[in-house]
Phi, psi and omega in degrees: 000314185301309187299313175299322174296322184279323168313309187303313187288330182294327175285328187268338187255120183293140175311316193294327173299311187286327181291326182292321181292310177310311179303311185294326175296308170310308183295315180290341169298302179308318182289326172302325195280321195239336191259141176255351182191165170071045193298331180253022182044039179298341176219169188302150186282147180228153179304338181283341178282355188261146182287144181291323184230083181301133180215154185128181173243115173274330203294318187271349183302311188290327173284327168301315178295329176295326181289315178298318171296314176299325178280349179314300182307321181296317180295327187290332183265359179298122182284160182307148177084000183233156179222136165252114178248142169250121196243128183262127182278328168247156178266014183290338182278037174303320171304325181294303182306304175311315178305302197299310182302317183294302186307321186278348185093355193279334178306322182294344175297317181258350183215085181293343177285347184247040170284162184301130177158171176303316180292316181296322176297317176298319175293318173305308191276326181288330195263001178281139350279128188290136178295333183274345183236330180083181189257002185242174181280132175223167174308347179290342185255109194286153175090359184218125186273119170208118194247038182144152189265358184277126173290138170137306191279351197305313187294317185292318178299315181301316178307317186300318182307324194265349181300130178070012182239074190290342185275006195240135169243130179243116176269110176251129179265115189238121179286156181300325179290317175302334174299348178268354177283154190289330183291315182295313184301321180279338184290325176306325182274332181299322176314328182299329184289350181264351178290142178071017182257004183156189178257109192248163167269201187238139170252131165243102176294140175235113178266128183264092183282084178257003179080352182226141157277185176306313193251007178161191187293148178278167180286322177309316185295344182277346177282143166288161177302316183299315177297313178301320179291323184288324177299299187294331182291320181288337176281356183090024182228160181245103178297135169234137191248139177223141177266120184300346179271358178242094191294326169307307182292331180288316179299324178286321183290327172300315175297321178293320180292327174291328180292323183259002174288132184248151170297155178307335182278347183269126178291158179112165181290151178234155196281151162230129188271114179253110181263122177260134180186125187299142182298137184069023182309134192099337183289147182304132180301315183214146172227132188038042176088352177258135182298142180243315183288348183256011181253166176297343178302333183293337176297328179248256189244110181297328179257103192296317192213070190286339183301328191245346182245126178300315181296317179284333177299307183300324179285326175285321178307310172301323185285316174304306179296338182294340177277345178058060194291341170298332179272356181256319183233142173294170177298336184264018174076010187264141172301139176304155178310317187288343163292322191306313181306331184265013183249138178281152185273160179289143178247151178302148182293143181299151177295127179294141179293148183285145178291141188293134175242149170072018177312311183292312186292322178298313178294327171292329177290319175297320175299319174305309182293337185269356189300142183052033176240163184279160176303317182296337177261332186280314190290298180309328177293323178295315190287332175292316185295320183294330179287347179278351192234069179095166181303130185204141175222154175239128179234140190208142180275061179062042181228004182296318178293315180303326182266010176068021175258106179269110176239060178243155175283193185286332185275358187079015182257142188299151173282148196287353184263007177243120188240128162238146182208139191276064180204109186294328178299312180298311180312312183298308186303311176312304190295324178297320177295324185293314190281325183289347175256023164093010177249160184258142186216154175236121170264131183245126182216157169297142171313321192284333189251357174296330181302331178308331179273005180312317186290323179294315183289317176302315177296326178291330173300313181297321182292319179295322182294329176287319175298317182296317186286347178264000185048044170277163187302134184303151170240161166316144183289158167279118187227127173241139166249116178256115181224199200044061185290155185295347175297334175233040185222158176295166188303315174292345178253042175231109186196088174276038193280338182295316178300326181298319177294319174293316174304321178298339180282349185050027171304135176292339188275345184286130171228139173243111191258129185237075189286156189257003177189170189294331174295323171292327176296322181291315175295322172295319177293323175301302181309305187297330191271351180267340189272147177259154172058030177240170175234100186249128168264121172254125182243112188219141177271145183281349183270347184298132186231333186296137175246122175258160182301141187264005178302342171260006187298323177299327178279328177298317183290321184283317190247352179078007181197151177201140168283124175284109185286335181291345180241008186236157170275157189288113172039058180280151184291327179213107184289159163292335184195134177251128172252118187235131178246152174219098186118169184283314184286315174305319183286340183280315177296313183284329169299319175300315175298311184302316179298324179283324175307315185295325182280316182257000168227065192293343181288345193272136182263120182256152163225139176239128183242136172243129177257109180273338177224116180309325188293346177295339186279348187298168179292142187299131182096340185276331181222154185315311186263000178302128187302145162283173186296317175301319176292316175308315181293316176307324181275314191246007172069194187231338187230330193296151173287141179240132181243109180242140176238138181230152177294329194257210181285138172298328180311321187300313178302303185303318173302315181295324184291326175056229190285347175260028177305131183285008179072221182289349179280354176261130168238116176255132176251138173185189182306127162236131175305121186283350171083351173197169181293136170218162182290156174309320181294317182290323179300314178305316179295320168310317180272008177071020183247020173271163178305317191287318181290322171304312181298315172297324179291322186288321175299327179286319189278327183283154172304135175292148181310320190285323182293323171302310183301324182281329177289000000 
């Protein structure tokens, strides 16, 4: 369908219109970088018209502009029920995305002051980089997908956007520098893991072969055409080459690339479009005898200070005038009529996802059904049930079987909605593309290797934060299940660092859930996968077997914390000792301690608290579920010693408490790196979670019977 549509628009829309759009985009990019006034050159350029400190990126704009111009007629012709997305690997093409959103009229949706017109054009050009948008691509620029500033995941994210979406085409623009990243290099092959896993849409990668990274030649640019063809062919792709200077040839090659592009679900080679155009195309080659286009400066602003340097001013004036902006834009800042056929029309905003209802009720019902069963029984059942209710995907780096999550059919074959590939980064990127297009996903990983994705998650959180501030439609949550915890793993497989890194961001959407048993884990996953616009880490051991009463589960899910009455004395104003657990092994160890204390120290007034969501410990007002002072006191008292055990690092708890830290009355136990391989028993001893150490600690902190009687 896409190739035929492209052929038709190639016949209907003149090449001159497409070339004019490319020139207009180039000019608007250049004007944003350099001009503070006179955006259409309606009078001779003066030094006062030039920004004192030009900033932004020119180098990547020319090839991006040619792709956007070539795609314009196709985007305008996309029929209802189909979607064409443009996803950028690097965010440096901010001027291009802004110029394109302005020319198409989309920009005024989010920024009414930047509507098509003389005032909007002046604001666009003179205000760049705007403090409320920035100089790079963000969700604030409509019509362009870019989900983080880190190079590498764009191709995998694009693949995620088209999973289970046969109506969707994603064009992903990848710089030749980005092709050097491990994630991009692995993703070409990883696409094979998606064959036969459903009815998917199509990804057409566009490699922008401009020859330069920021600091020198790219590796791809050192390959001959024969070597480059062999490289992509070996990866399962069919490369087609286009020269960015030849718009008619580019349009023909684009149509051919779409003709040979295959849906992700189809076997066989699929096309990749390689666009060749020198980095910084159009920039002056030399100023005062010094080369410009061959230096790293072309990555950003090739002319560093044209307002103060006469030779650079003259070069810039000639450069700007060469585009003849008056032939591209009217005095009112609108595209001339001959550009309009090559511009896509604004399309309706996507339907907002309905707010989730009944999350807690549904989750508690799951817990009731999962009572007294193992992790290996409870978790797969939850995921299979979720897969029956709308689009849903599970991604895992070859660890489902190891994590005791059996997602195979009756013949022992993997279910199509669960995909494994041995790369944490690709699993995250697939899930990111899937959730950013409105579907729910889960990433399952060993706790120790999940930190590999820290930067990718943090970039996605920044992206989501911008969306929230722009009041854009909420999206399905980022959800991770971290299991195979270090307590039952070898020395090299012990690293609970991902929660620490995400909690340190203070992002209000981050939730670290620490269910106490398999039934609670099942309920927690059900809950997390129904919520919107959260980033949730569910930390649960695959070895957990102890079942605790479920009468407080409702409070744990709603409020993130609950006092367990079966291990606490009835409503004392101030207990003698508070025990607090966060996680299944901590709950097992502290519940055992509580039962022993109630037997051997019946005089001792105990309060047992389970922290289901670590963020409840945050300072009041800093996180959505952070306890207010009254609730904090109701759980932890004002004078009683507190023994808290957590699955992760004790430092996470101390950092969350901040200014309301209870001081010396709080002892936090958690993972401590043993420094060398040790047995599981020895690890618990080192971390203070064995029976003897816990008993000694409680005996030391709790008031002695005689002292209590005297008081």
